[in-house]
ZADO-878265 format. One record per atom (N, C-alpha, C): y, x, z. Coordinates in steps of 0.02 Angstrom, whole numbers, padded with zeros to 5 digits, always signed. Layout:
YXZ;...
END
This chain:
+00857+00589+00800;+00845+00631+00732;+00793+00650+00711;+00744+00675+00757;+00676+00699+00732;+00645+00630+00718;+00642+00584+00755;+00606+00535+00743;+00618+00495+00659;+00693+00500+00639;+00704+00488+00583;+00687+00528+00544;+00683+00583+00528;+00657+00624+00487;+00575+00628+00475;+00540+00605+00525;+00470+00587+00524;+00463+00525+00499;+00493+00473+00497;+00459+00423+00466;+00520+00401+00398;+00584+00415+00393;+00627+00389+00337;+00592+00417+00280;+00551+00486+00264;+00552+00504+00193;+00480+00449+00190;+00446+00454+00226;+00388+00415+00204;+00385+00346+00192;+00448+00314+00204;+00472+00233+00214;+00491+00238+00130;+00542+00279+00124;+00577+00289+00051;+00533+00299+00003;+00505+00365+00018;+00451+00381-00045;+00407+00318-00063;+00372+00293+00002;+00320+00252-00006;+00343+00182-00054;+00405+00189-00025;+00455+00109-00074;+00459+00125-00145;+00488+00180-00154;+00494+00219-00220;+00434+00212-00260;+00385+00225-00240;+00307+00216-00275;+00324+00125-00297;+00326+00094-00246;+00318+00026-00241;+00344+00005-00295;+00408+00026-00300;+00469+00005-00344;+00454+00026-00429;+00430+00118-00446;+00431+00134-00497;+00387+00175-00511;+00316+00173-00476;+00248+00202-00504;+00273+00263-00522;+00233+00296-00575;+00244+00356-00602;+00288+00342-00678;+00357+00354-00650;+00393+00346-00716;+00379+00402-00774;+00358+00383-00831;+00349+00451-00878;+00413+00476-00908;+00476+00454-00890;+00538+00471-00911;+00555+00539-00865;+00524+00563-00799;+00531+00606-00771;+00488+00642-00763;+00493+00725-00735;+00448+00775-00736;+00414+00749-00657;+00368+00770-00665;+00300+00762-00615;+00272+00820-00598;+00289+00843-00524;+00239+00904-00498;+00161+00906-00534;+00152+00837-00542;+00059+00848-00547;+00057+00882-00629;+00121+00858-00662;+00105+00911-00743;+00103+00974-00734;+00150+00997-00685;+00152+01089-00666;+00101+01102-00650;+00072+01072-00607;-00010+01071-00575;-00057+01085-00615;-00058+01036-00671;-00087+01044-00712;-00085+01115-00772;-00037+01100-00788;-00009+01183-00829;-00046+01253-00789;-00030+01239-00726;-00027+01303-00701;-00117+01314-00698;-00148+01247-00681;-00233+01259-00705;-00266+01252-00761;-00228+01232-00812;-00246+01248-00870;-00238+01324-00913;-00183+01348-00862;-00170+01414-00874;-00231+01471-00862;-00237+01439-00808;-00292+01497-00750;-00348+01497-00782;-00380+01407-00808;-00441+01411-00822;-00457+01436-00899;-00403+01434-00945;-00413+01488-01011;-00425+01551-00977;-00365+01562-00933;-00386+01629-00926;-00448+01674-00914;-00465+01627-00840;-00503+01680-00797;-00585+01643-00804;-00589+01580-00854;-00647+01531-00863;-00690+01580-00916;-00713+01632-00920;-00755+01667-00976;-00760+01750-00945;-00827+01767-00974;-00858+01811-00945;-00882+01799-00890;-00901+01854-00847;-00956+01842-00800;-00901+01825-00710;-00951+01813-00660;-00920+01812-00611;-00874+01719-00607;-00903+01676-00647;-00850+01617-00662;-00852+01587-00575;-00903+01598-00557;-00887+01540-00484;-00844+01596-00439;-00847+01651-00446;-00805+01691-00382;-00734+01688-00421;-00718+01700-00489;-00652+01683-00527;-00637+01589-00510;-00674+01555-00497;-00670+01473-00495;-00643+01476-00412;-00663+01516-00374;-00651+01491-00291;-00594+01541-00305;-00576+01595-00295;-00495+01646-00322;-00440+01594-00334;-00469+01553-00416;-00406+01514-00429;-00399+01457-00374;-00432+01400-00352;-00430+01352-00323;-00399+01376-00270;-00442+01428-00212;-00406+01461-00155;-00314+01457-00164;-00314+01494-00208;-00244+01535-00222;-00185+01468-00246;-00204+01416-00276;-00170+01369-00305;-00149+01319-00254;-00209+01319-00213;-00191+01261-00156;-00150+01287-00100;-00164+01371-00083;-00123+01389-00044;-00051+01383-00069;-00034+01394-00133;+00024+01424-00162;+00068+01356-00140;+00038+01303-00172;+00064+01227-00160;+00081+01201-00079;+00035+01239-00034;+00054+01217+00037;+00119+01268+00058;+00119+01304+00049;+00152+01377+00061;+00239+01364+00031;+00225+01361-00043;+00288+01330-00090;+00322+01274-00048;+00305+01217-00022;+00325+01160+00001;+00355+01177+00079;+00311+01221+00110;+00351+01232+00159;+00402+01268+00157;+00394+01309+00123;+00462+01365+00115;+00515+01300+00097;+00516+01253+00056;+00562+01218+00033;+00590+01159+00089;+00546+01153+00112;+00565+01108+00177;+00607+01148+00225;+00608+01205+00234;+00633+01257+00275;+00694+01275+00253;+00687+01270+00171;+00784+01297+00136;+00811+01228+00153;+00783+01167+00138;+00825+01103+00147;+00838+01072+00209;+00811+01095+00261;+00827+01068+00330;+00899+01102+00365;+00933+01135+00316;+01004+01151+00333;+01048+01073+00334;+01026+01019+00301;+01056+00980+00304;+00991+00899+00296;+01023+00853+00330;+00958+00817+00363;+00949+00775+00306;+01006+00755+00287;+01020+00703+00235;+00982+00717+00159;+00981+00805+00151;+00959+00841+00091;+00880+00837+00113;+00876+00853+00179;+00799+00850+00187;+00761+00800+00185;+00789+00735+00203;+00738+00675+00190;+00754+00661+00111;+00804+00664+00090;+00797+00652-00005;+00738+00693-00023;+00736+00762-00024;+00694+00786-00048;+00630+00783-00024;+00598+00764+00036;+00543+00759+00047;+00536+00684+00031;+00566+00649+00020;+00566+00570+00012;+00532+00560-00075;+00561+00608-00118;+00553+00631-00180;+00488+00646-00191;+00472+00694-00160;+00396+00739-00169;+00353+00687-00136;+00359+00653-00069;+00323+00602-00065;+00301+00557-00112;+00363+00528-00130;+00348+00494-00204;+00310+00508-00244;+00326+00556-00271;+00262+00591-00328;+00191+00623-00299;+00190+00609-00244;+00115+00628-00216;+00068+00573-00211;+00115+00497-00192;+00091+00425-00195;+00060+00409-00266;-00005+00375-00296;-00030+00346-00371;-00037+00290-00354;-00012+00234-00309;-00059+00169-00306;-00003+00111-00335;+00042+00123-00361;+00080+00058-00394;+00066+00075-00483;+00063+00135-00503;+00033+00134-00578;-00042+00121-00596;-00093+00130-00562;-00143+00116-00568;-00164+00045-00558;-00132+00006-00527;-00118-00059-00486;-00103-00099-00556;-00041-00089-00593;-00025-00121-00657;-00066-00105-00706;-00096-00021-00718;-00148-00011-00764;-00207-00073-00765;-00226-00083-00717;-00279-00107-00701;-00285-00198-00736;-00204-00219-00691;-00200-00290-00722;-00189-00281-00778;-00161-00216-00839;-00141-00237-00899;-00235-00224-00925;-00274-00190-00921;-00333-00193-00926;-00369-00274-00941;-00365-00285-00892;-00390-00338-00867;-00369-00397-00931;-00264-00397-00950;-00266-00446-01014;-00264-00411-01059;-00262-00362-01062;-00301-00318-01151;-00348-00348-01163;-00410-00329-01141;-00484-00381-01119;-00486-00436-01157;-00440-00469-01131;-00442-00538-01145;-00420-00568-01222;-00374-00515-01228;-00334-00529-01305;-00400-00479-01357;-00429-00415-01351;-00484-00395-01395;-00512-00329-01360;-00557-00347-01375;-00614-00274-01368;-00577-00206-01369;-00559-00211-01414;-00528-00137-01453;-00462-00133-01378;-00424-00166-01389;-00366-00166-01342;-00382-00132-01275;-00456-00179-01244;-00473-00161-01179;-00497-00082-01168;-00535-00077-01220;-00565-00004-01227;-00503+00046-01235;-00454+00036-01259;-00376+00082-01271;-00365+00087-01200;-00340+00027-01172;-00314+00033-01119;-00365+00051-01038;-00402+00040-01042;-00454+00061-01003;-00461+00147-00995;-00468+00155-01073;-00471+00249-01080;-00403+00274-01053;-00353+00233-01020;-00297+00267-01002;-00322+00288-00928;-00364+00262-00888;-00366+00273-00832;-00442+00299-00793;-00486+00313-00852;-00562+00319-00826;-00566+00400-00877;-00622+00429-00828;-00646+00498-00885;-00706+00479-00927;-00732+00416-00919;-00791+00400-00951;-00774+00402-01022;-00826+00378-01087;-00817+00377-01144;-00800+00323-01152;-00758+00279-01186;-00739+00201-01196;-00755+00164-01276;-00787+00204-01319;-00786+00187-01396;-00830+00125-01370;-00887+00123-01345;-00934+00079-01340;-00950+00033-01296;-00893+00039-01255;-00901-00014-01173;-00897-00079-01218;-00944-00147-01165;-00926-00185-01187;-00861-00222-01138;-00848-00299-01167;-00796-00308-01100;-00817-00319-01020;-00882-00328-01003;-00883-00310-00940;-00873-00246-00898;-00903-00206-00974;-00900-00134-00937;-00834-00112-00929;-00787-00144-00959;-00718-00107-00960;-00685-00151-00911;-00711-00211-00880;-00691-00225-00812;-00707-00206-00765;-00767-00174-00756;-00827-00157-00710;-00790-00077-00676;-00770-00038-00756;-00740+00029-00743;-00674+00021-00720;-00620-00028-00738;-00559-00056-00703;-00568-00033-00631;-00626-00097-00619;-00598-00119-00536;-00627-00047-00504;-00677-00002-00530;-00730+00054-00504;-00653+00100-00479;-00614+00119-00530;-00560+00153-00541;-00514+00132-00491;-00515+00086-00481;-00449+00056-00415;-00474+00062-00360;-00531+00072-00341;-00567+00059-00295;-00564+00148-00263;-00595+00184-00302;-00587+00253-00294;-00509+00289-00280;-00483+00278-00347;-00392+00274-00321;-00364+00253-00268;-00367+00211-00249;-00336+00181-00175;-00359+00238-00107;-00418+00277-00123;-00446+00335-00084;-00389+00407-00097;-00402+00406-00175;-00383+00482-00189;-00296+00463-00210;-00271+00409-00219;-00215+00421-00251;-00148+00388-00167;-00192+00363-00133;-00137+00335-00081;-00185+00373+00000;-00227+00329+00020;-00247+00355+00077;-00271+00406+00097;-00289+00471+00041;-00302+00529+00036;-00226+00583+00064;-00186+00565+00020;-00121+00591+00012;-00103+00575+00093;-00079+00512+00127;-00064+00499+00189;-00098+00514+00248;-00167+00535+00221;-00197+00564+00282;-00178+00619+00306;-00197+00641+00245;-00148+00730+00251;-00097+00741+00268;-00043+00700+00232;+00031+00691+00263;+00032+00683+00326;-00009+00626+00359;-00009+00620+00451;-00037+00695+00488;-00097+00733+00470;-00119+00802+00509;-00081+00845+00485;-00046+00862+00420;-00018+00923+00404;+00040+00926+00391;+00073+00864+00383;+00159+00854+00340;+00134+00850+00273;+00224+00867+00252;+00211+00856+00190;+00172+00913+00133;+00172+00985+00175;+00133+01037+00127;+00062+01007+00129;+00041+00969+00167;-00037+00970+00180;-00035+00892+00097;+00017+00858+00115;+00012+00811+00058;+00020+00833-00006;+00057+00900-00025;+00077+00909-00099;+00006+00957-00087;-00037+01000-00040;-00087+01039-00070;-00147+00999-00097;-00146+00914-00032;-00200+00889-00064;-00182+00866-00132;-00126+00869-00155;-00127+00842-00235;-00132+00890-00275;-00130+00957-00251;-00155+01019-00282;-00244+01011-00292;-00285+01009-00244;-00345+00999-00230;-00361+00918-00282;-00336+00883-00294;-00363+00815-00332;-00341+00842-00394;-00300+00868-00402;-00283+00884-00481;-00329+00938-00511;-00346+01002-00463;-00406+01019-00481;-00476+01006-00493;-00482+00951-00465;-00554+00933-00463;-00553+00894-00543;-00491+00822-00512;-00492+00792-00592;-00501+00826-00680;-00474+00904-00659;-00460+00945-00703;-00518+00992-00743;-00554+01019-00680;-00609+01062-00687;-00663+01056-00644;-00675+00992-00610;-00709+00980-00569;-00791+00952-00593;-00798+00966-00651;-00856+00934-00688;-00926+00979-00678;-00977+00937-00707;-01022+00959-00708;-01062+00987-00790;-01017+00996-00816;-01038+01007-00889;-01036+01078-00893;-01067+01105-00968;-01088+01180-00954;-01003+01217-00959;-00944+01189-00971;-00878+01231-00982;-00853+01234-00901;-00869+01184-00857;-00835+01184-00811;-00896+01213-00742;-00976+01192-00752;-01010+01186-00694;-01001+01251-00659;-00980+01314-00671;-00965+01373-00628;-00904+01382-00595;-00862+01376-00659;-00784+01394-00636;-00741+01325-00603;-00770+01284-00603;-00762+01204-00570;-00776+01203-00506;-00850+01239-00475;-00912+01228-00417;-00853+01219-00376;-00810+01280-00345;-00762+01262-00280;-00714+01217-00285;-00691+01196-00347;-00626+01152-00348;-00663+01084-00313;-00710+01075-00345;-00757+01013-00336;-00796+01000-00247;-00808+01066-00224;-00836+01063-00166;-00765+01051-00117;-00706+01090-00124;-00638+01075-00085;-00627+01007-00074;-00642+00956-00144;-00604+00906-00149;-00657+00851-00105;-00720+00862-00101;-00778+00839-00076;-00751+00831-00010;-00742+00884+00024;-00719+00907+00100;-00658+00854+00126;-00597+00863+00058;-00544+00855+00064;-00533+00769+00080;-00577+00720+00042;-00597+00652+00045;-00629+00640+00058;-00685+00674+00122;-00747+00639+00144;-00722+00592+00198;-00661+00617+00254;-00633+00554+00293;-00594+00513+00259;-00540+00511+00212;-00506+00476+00196;-00555+00406+00137;-00604+00439+00119;-00659+00387+00072;-00681+00346+00122;-00706+00366+00186;-00741+00323+00228;-00678+00283+00264;-00627+00302+00267;-00585+00259+00311;-00542+00212+00272;-00554+00220+00204;-00506+00176+00131;-00557+00123+00151;-00632+00134+00139;-00692+00077+00144;-00677+00033+00206;-00667+00071+00260;-00658+00020+00335;-00594-00012+00326;-00535-00007+00325;-00500-00026+00281;-00490-00078+00258;-00534-00066+00183;-00542-00133+00137;-00581-00165+00165;-00614-00178+00219;-00664-00226+00225;-00630-00282+00290;-00575-00227+00328;-00548-00241+00379;-00492-00288+00360;-00444-00267+00302;-00419-00327+00286;-00426-00359+00265;-00472-00383+00226;-00520-00432+00204;-00565-00468+00253;-00554-00463+00311;-00588-00485+00347;-00679-00501+00353;-00692-00459+00323;-00777-00439+00309;-00806-00381+00332;-00795-00372+00399;-00806-00313+00448;-00887-00301+00430;-00913-00367+00429;-00993-00380+00423;-01007-00325+00366;-00969-00312+00309;-01001-00281+00254;-00999-00202+00273;-00980-00162+00334;-01007-00100+00348;-01068-00054+00340;-01124-00119+00347;-01182-00099+00347;-01195-00102+00269;-01184-00132+00245;-01180-00122+00141;-01149-00074+00119;-01084-00048+00159;-01055+00002+00122;-01094+00065+00152;-01112+00060+00218;-01155+00115+00232;-01209+00122+00171;-01266+00079+00170;-01315+00080+00113;-01307+00090+00056;-01245+00075+00015;-01228+00087-00049;-01189+00120-00064;-01145+00149-00019;-01109+00205-00020;-01130+00288-00024;-01186+00298+00016;-01216+00368+00013;-01272+00354-00048;-01277+00296-00091;-01306+00305-00145;-01270+00342-00214;-01197+00349-00200;-01154+00352-00261;-01188+00434-00287;-01176+00462-00331;-01179+00545-00374;-01106+00575-00336;-01073+00548-00309;-01030+00559-00265;-01026+00569-00210;-01009+00604-00156;-01030+00593-00075;-00956+00551-00042;-00909+00534-00097;-00867+00482-00057;-00839+00443-00098;-00845+00433-00172;-00819+00373-00223;-00856+00341-00203;-00937+00339-00174;-00960+00263-00170;-00937+00238-00114;-00914+00252-00076;-00886+00203-00001;-00833+00172-00020;-00786+00176-00037;-00745+00138-00076;-00748+00084-00132;-00795+00108-00177;-00817+00067-00236;-00879+00025-00184;-00918+00028-00150;-00962+00000-00095;-00917-00068-00071;-00868-00040-00042;-00812-00088+00006;-00795-00147-00048;-00768-00129-00101;-00755-00177-00169;-00813-00216-00184;-00858-00182-00212;-00915-00225-00232;-00942-00284-00174;-00942-00255-00102;-00955-00309-00053;-00903-00371-00056;-00822-00352-00060;-00781-00406-00061;-00778-00447-00107;-00799-00438-00172;-00805-00451-00227;-00869-00497-00259;-00906-00486-00189;-00985-00482-00222;-01006-00497-00266;-01006-00420-00321;-01018-00414-00372;-01061-00329-00378;-01062-00309-00438;-01101-00248-00432;-01065-00197-00469;-01072-00133-00442;-01046-00076-00514;-01109-00043-00492;-01082+00013-00548;-01138+00083-00569;-01160+00074-00628;-01229+00093-00646;-01257+00100-00692;-01239+00150-00744;-01266+00165-00796;-01256+00228-00832;-01197+00242-00872;-01148+00296-00875;-01104+00292-00913;-01122+00346-00950;-01073+00365-01014;-01074+00418-01057;-01009+00482-01038;-01014+00505-01021;-00960+00561-01016;-00980+00623-01058;-00922+00633-01099;-00908+00690-01147;-00988+00677-01197;-00978+00632-01207;-01037+00632-01241;-01136+00619-01211;-01123+00625-01159;-01191+00635-01130;-01176+00565-01074;-01237+00546-01082;-01277+00469-01026;-01267+00516-00942;-01234+00465-00912;-01238+00482-00819;-01257+00444-00812;-01317+00439-00766;-01354+00354-00722;-01301+00377-00670;-01290+00318-00639;-01266+00305-00578;-01285+00250-00530;-01312+00262-00484;-01352+00218-00437;-01297+00145-00443;-01333+00089-00454;-01291+00022-00432;-01271+00023-00377;-01224-00006-00377;-01186-00023-00308;-01172-00076-00303;-01222-00137-00254;-01216-00193-00240;-01272-00241-00294;-01287-00301-00287;-01336-00336-00316;-01313-00396-00354;-01254-00422-00362;-01246-00483-00405;-01197-00456-00467;-01231-00448-00513;-01236-00421-00580;-01192-00483-00628;-01138-00516-00588;-01105-00559-00624;-01038-00546-00672;-01018-00591-00711;-00962-00571-00746;-00896-00557-00709;-00836-00530-00736;-00776-00549-00706;-00714-00579-00765;-00665-00595-00698;-00607-00607-00736;-00542-00592-00701;-00494-00623-00745;-00410-00597-00711;-00436-00610-00623;-00455-00657-00598;-00435-00684-00528;-00472-00614-00492;-00527-00584-00508;-00537-00522-00477;-00512-00459-00453;-00467-00466-00520;-00410-00399-00523;-00351-00433-00471;-00342-00480-00485;-00288-00505-00424;-00317-00497-00375;-00374-00519-00336;-00404-00501-00270;-00392-00439-00245;-00420-00409-00296;-00452-00320-00286;-00373-00297-00272;-00319-00300-00316;-00253-00273-00314;-00206-00303-00236;-00246-00364-00222;-00214-00382-00159;-00247-00345-00082;-00307-00336-00108;-00336-00277-00052;-00304-00239-00038;-00295-00198-00102;-00256-00116-00107;-00198-00125-00071;-00154-00191-00089;-00087-00169-00088;-00072-00191+00017;-00139-00220+00027;-00150-00219+00107;-00149-00149+00149;-00201-00132+00109;-00232-00052+00137;-00167-00013+00145;-00120-00010+00090;-00083+00043+00103;-00037+00025+00160;-00021-00047+00155;+00027-00050+00218;+00003-00030+00279;-00081-00052+00306;-00086-00035+00358;-00104+00055+00359;-00115+00072+00300;-00119+00152+00313;-00039+00178+00332;+00000+00140+00298;+00084+00174+00290;+00080+00158+00378;+00070+00123+00422;+00105+00122+00498;+00056+00145+00546;-00009+00195+00503;-00049+00219+00539;-00003+00284+00542;-00011+00301+00473;+00036+00385+00452;+00108+00389+00523;+00134+00329+00513;+00186+00340+00537;+00184+00375+00625;+00133+00307+00643;+00104+00322+00731;+00080+00391+00721;+00049+00413+00681;+00021+00469+00702;+00081+00531+00698;+00123+00507+00647;+00173+00586+00644;+00232+00558+00728;+00230+00496+00731;+00272+00490+00786;+00253+00531+00844;+00161+00526+00866;+00137+00576+00924;+00128+00619+00916;+00169+00654+00839;+00152+00732+00837;+00224+00758+00868;+00266+00694+00874;+00349+00731+00897;+00320+00724+01000;+00287+00686+01012;+00274+00695+01101;+00258+00746+01130;
END
């Protein structure tokens, strides 16, 4: 029975994500996380000692996510099937592979129809300003986000599930949401979001590199490891560059360059050398890599959880 509880929720949760993605009609824990973070930011990101207040907010919210999930698991443990059901739903909510895969495909189709449609569609999945993006920049942004999200939205949650169980997975989701909301280096968040960004860097350090390795492994291009090592560390982020470098190597293309965020230009070093155009076949290939990596990581996660039962 312990083996069933260790494996079944993960498989069910992953299958639910494959089937449904993030249904807009259902309440989502990330929305609740966002509301809590937004309240804390409006309340505490004022006056003096913003770094300290940001540290306290980040630590308290992450611990709260971990502890509340632990308590919930204990409460539902009175019934095996109730426990499986609740864990499956939470795992489903913590995985974010399918929605972005669909969105990237929609970006490529939209930009083929018109530049304005492409800008609107890619604006749903990227943080950069999209109003002046060219067709090539739209496709590039979508592929970069796809690679980064494979790490943040799939591999990292599964990694922390493998190590710390469901509480670790939910806590990671809080970490990632904190970073996405307040982990910016602009005037508003530079101090208050400092710790949130640093915690996210630590939480994604291993998953980002694992993602890159799995990407080239499923593509049969292990020789790209040196390419990933050289270009991955050039990225402004200590982690995002690795899956992006893996995808750039697989597609034989170039990512990076100058982008606008909140009206300010930010230069990102180039990843790769072949500044070629993209078409829909590149999206298809990149999505196939994502799906294969997901399967491998699910198997790894199951194996690790079973080892903890020995």
